[in-house]
C-alpha positions as CSV (number, residue, x, y, z in Angstrom):
1,M,83.2,231.1,207.5
2,E,85.4,234.5,206.9
3,V,88.1,235.3,209.6
4,Q,86.1,238.6,210.2
5,E,83.0,237.2,210.6
6,A,84.6,234.6,213.1
7,I,85.7,237.4,215.0
8,G,82.5,239.0,215.1
9,T,81.2,235.2,216.3
10,R,83.4,235.0,219.2
11,R,82.1,233.9,222.0
12,T,82.9,232.2,225.0
13,Y,81.3,228.7,224.0
14,R,80.4,227.1,227.7
15,Y,78.1,224.0,226.3
16,L,79.9,221.8,223.7
17,L,79.2,218.4,222.3
18,P,80.5,216.1,224.9
19,H,79.7,212.7,222.3
20,K,81.7,214.5,219.2
21,P,85.4,214.3,219.0
22,V,87.9,217.0,217.2
23,E,90.0,216.0,214.5
24,R,93.7,216.2,215.2
25,G,94.2,217.9,212.3
26,K,91.8,220.9,213.2
27,I,93.9,221.3,216.5
28,Q,97.1,221.4,214.3
29,K,95.6,224.0,212.7
30,M,95.4,225.8,215.9
31,L,98.7,224.9,217.1
32,E,100.1,226.3,213.7
33,A,98.6,229.5,214.2
34,A,99.6,230.0,217.3
35,H,103.5,228.6,215.8
36,L,103.8,231.3,213.8
37,A,102.4,234.2,215.9
38,S,104.9,236.8,216.2
39,F,106.7,237.1,219.9
40,W,109.6,239.3,221.0
41,G,113.3,238.4,220.3
42,N,111.8,235.3,218.6
43,V,112.1,233.9,221.6
44,Q,108.6,231.2,220.7
45,A,108.1,231.0,224.6
46,L,104.5,229.1,224.4
47,K,103.9,225.9,224.4
48,A,100.6,223.8,225.1
49,V,100.1,220.0,225.9
50,V,97.2,219.0,223.8
51,V,94.9,216.4,225.9
52,E,92.3,214.6,224.4
53,R,89.5,213.1,226.4
54,A,89.7,210.3,224.8
55,T,92.9,209.0,225.0
56,A,94.8,210.6,228.5
57,S,95.1,208.9,231.4
58,E,93.1,209.4,234.5
59,K,95.3,210.6,236.5
60,V,96.4,214.0,233.7
61,L,91.9,213.9,233.5
62,E,91.5,214.4,236.9
63,A,94.9,217.7,237.3
64,L,93.0,219.4,234.9
65,A,89.1,218.9,236.9
66,A,87.7,222.2,238.7
67,P,85.8,223.2,240.9
68,V,84.5,226.4,239.3
69,A,83.1,225.7,235.6
70,G,84.3,222.2,236.3
71,F,81.9,221.0,234.0
72,Q,83.1,222.8,230.9
73,I,86.4,220.4,231.3
74,D,84.1,218.0,232.2
75,Q,82.4,218.0,228.8
76,A,85.2,219.3,226.1
77,P,87.1,216.6,224.2
78,V,90.3,218.7,224.2
79,V,91.6,220.3,226.5
80,I,94.7,222.7,225.3
81,V,96.9,223.4,228.3
82,W,98.9,226.5,227.0
83,W,102.1,227.6,229.1
84,L,105.3,229.4,229.1
85,D,108.7,227.8,229.0
86,F,111.4,230.6,230.8
87,A,114.1,228.2,229.8
88,T,113.4,229.6,225.9
89,L,114.3,232.9,227.3
90,D,118.3,232.3,228.0
91,V,118.4,230.9,224.7
92,Q,118.0,233.8,222.5
93,D,120.7,234.8,221.3
94,E,120.5,231.7,219.4
95,R,116.6,233.0,217.9
96,L,118.5,236.5,216.8
97,R,121.6,235.2,215.0
98,E,118.3,233.2,213.2
99,L,117.1,237.0,212.4
100,V,120.1,238.2,210.8
101,R,120.9,234.8,208.4
102,A,117.2,235.0,207.8
103,R,117.5,238.3,206.8
104,V,114.7,239.6,208.9
105,L,117.1,241.8,210.9
106,G,119.4,244.0,209.7
107,V,120.4,245.1,205.7
108,D,124.4,244.0,205.9
109,E,125.0,240.8,207.3
110,A,128.2,240.9,208.4
111,K,127.7,243.7,210.1
112,S,124.1,242.9,211.5
113,M,125.9,239.8,213.4
114,G,128.8,242.1,214.5
115,A,126.2,244.4,216.1
116,L,124.1,241.7,217.4
117,E,127.4,240.2,219.1
118,S,128.7,243.5,220.3
119,F,125.8,245.1,222.0
120,L,122.1,243.6,221.1
121,I,123.5,240.0,222.5
122,P,125.0,241.7,225.9
123,F,122.0,244.0,226.1
124,F,119.2,241.3,226.5
125,K,121.3,239.2,228.9
126,Q,121.6,242.1,231.2
127,A,118.1,243.3,230.7
128,M,116.6,239.4,231.1
129,P,115.8,239.5,235.1
130,Q,113.4,242.8,234.2
131,I,112.4,241.3,231.4
132,K,111.2,237.8,232.9
133,Q,109.0,240.1,235.2
134,S,107.7,242.5,233.0
135,G,104.9,240.5,231.4
136,L,105.8,241.1,227.7
137,T,106.7,237.5,227.3
138,E,103.1,236.3,228.7
139,I,101.3,239.0,226.5
140,D,103.3,237.5,223.5
141,C,102.2,234.3,224.3
142,G,98.5,235.6,224.3
143,Q,98.7,236.5,220.9
144,G,100.1,233.2,220.0
145,I,96.5,231.8,222.2
146,A,94.4,234.4,220.5
147,Q,95.4,233.3,217.1
148,A,94.5,229.9,217.4
149,T,91.5,230.6,219.1
150,L,90.0,232.6,215.7
151,V,91.4,229.5,213.9
152,A,89.5,227.3,216.3
153,I,86.3,229.2,215.4
154,D,86.7,229.7,211.7
155,L,86.9,225.6,211.6
156,G,83.5,225.7,213.7
157,L,84.5,224.9,217.0
158,G,84.2,226.5,220.4
159,T,86.5,227.4,222.8
160,A,86.7,228.6,226.5
161,C,89.8,230.0,228.3
162,L,89.8,228.6,232.1
163,G,92.0,229.9,234.6
164,S,92.8,226.8,237.5
165,T,94.5,226.9,241.0
166,K,95.9,223.8,240.3
167,E,98.6,224.5,239.0
168,Q,101.4,222.1,240.6
169,E,99.0,219.0,240.4
170,I,99.0,220.4,236.4
171,R,102.7,220.5,236.2
172,E,103.5,216.9,237.7
173,N,100.9,215.0,236.3
174,L,101.5,216.8,232.5
175,K,105.6,216.4,233.3
176,L,106.2,220.1,232.6
177,P,109.5,221.2,233.2
178,D,110.7,223.8,236.2
179,S,110.9,226.7,233.8
180,G,107.7,226.1,233.1
181,K,104.4,228.5,233.9
182,V,100.7,227.3,233.0
183,L,99.0,230.5,232.0
184,L,95.6,228.8,231.0
185,L,93.4,225.6,229.9
186,Q,91.2,226.4,227.0
187,C,88.4,223.5,226.3
188,V,88.2,222.9,222.5
189,G,84.8,220.8,221.6
190,Y,82.3,221.4,218.9
191,P,79.4,224.0,220.1
192,A,76.2,222.6,221.6
193,E,74.7,225.9,221.6
194,T,73.9,228.4,218.5
195,I,76.9,230.5,217.2
196,E,75.1,233.7,218.7
197,A,75.4,232.1,222.1
198,G,72.7,234.0,223.0
199,G,73.8,237.5,221.8
200,Q,76.6,240.2,222.4
201,R,77.1,239.9,225.7
202,P,77.5,243.3,227.7
203,R,80.7,245.4,227.0
204,R,82.0,248.7,229.6
205,P,81.3,251.8,227.5
206,F,83.8,252.0,224.9
207,E,85.1,255.3,226.1
208,S,85.7,254.5,229.6
209,R,88.3,251.9,227.7
210,F,90.0,254.0,225.1
211,S,91.6,257.3,225.2
212,L,93.6,259.3,222.9
213,N,96.9,261.0,223.1
214,T,96.2,261.2,227.3
215,V,94.0,259.0,229.2
216,D,91.5,261.8,230.3
217,T,90.6,262.2,226.7
218,P,88.3,259.3,225.5
219,F,89.2,257.9,222.0
220,P,86.0,258.8,219.9
221,E,83.6,256.5,219.1
222,D,82.4,257.0,215.4
223,K,78.9,255.4,215.1
224,A,79.2,254.9,211.2
225,V,82.1,252.6,212.1
226,V,79.6,250.8,214.7
227,E,76.8,250.5,212.2
228,E,79.7,248.9,209.6
229,L,80.8,246.4,212.5
230,E,77.2,245.6,213.0
231,Q,76.8,244.9,209.1
232,A,79.9,243.0,209.3
233,R,78.4,241.3,212.5
234,M,81.0,241.9,214.2
235,I,79.0,243.6,216.5
236,Q,76.0,241.3,217.2
237,P,72.4,242.8,218.9
238,K,72.8,242.9,222.5
239,A,72.1,239.5,224.8
240,P,70.0,238.3,225.8
241,L,68.4,237.4,222.5
242,P,64.9,236.3,223.2
243,W,65.1,232.4,223.0
244,R,68.4,232.7,225.1
245,Q,66.5,231.2,227.9
246,A,64.6,228.2,226.6
247,E,68.1,227.3,224.7
248,L,69.5,227.2,228.6
249,E,66.9,225.0,229.5
250,Y,67.3,222.8,226.8
251,L,70.8,222.5,227.1
252,Q,70.3,221.7,231.0
253,E,68.4,219.1,230.5
254,A,70.1,217.5,227.6
255,L,74.2,217.5,229.0
256,D,73.0,217.1,232.4
257,L,74.1,220.6,233.6
258,P,73.8,222.3,237.2
259,D,72.0,225.4,237.9
260,F,74.6,227.6,238.1
């Protein structure tokens, strides 16, 4: 599957095959994509704990259990716990030096290093408390998770990202440091449902979300562009597709799912 098609057919797959394990090589490709994702200041604060249902301890698995959408976590052969390590921001100065030495930042290496030490590093150190509160780091973590998700779909896997109200329990059982913040749990497995997953899910009107120059001017949506994306399957027929109810009833019986 081409990445372009993967973007279009990307769904939150709620139903995964619990009996079919996910190869570690495919999980590694997801992690490699996240590892290479762009990150402000080169701090690389996104980290992950891969929990394999077949090899993890009962305590670890119990820490991931959730009252809402718990069946998704119970079914998933793999749950990736994505977390942010704020300790990486405290050594950002060395990450910036790496960029200069790699000839990514600045033109003249000696002058760039001098400007780094005299201005840029002191600036970031002073601004760091505000930066940690700004949400910028979480956004860049999201970029890495998004890249991992696209790779997963390209490899034929299904994923679903879930929040958790059990952060402290997760932190303790996965042995996260005090500087760690749990971002989300990503269920990974082979989809039990068809790739369309019932069709294109409802979205708010395009013009209500995107603007041009000011918020009161909607960004113009070109219908020709929409048609092009539909032909490329990046926009699919709207849900529910005619056979979706029958598919859900089949999945419920096959996977012993709750009504909700």
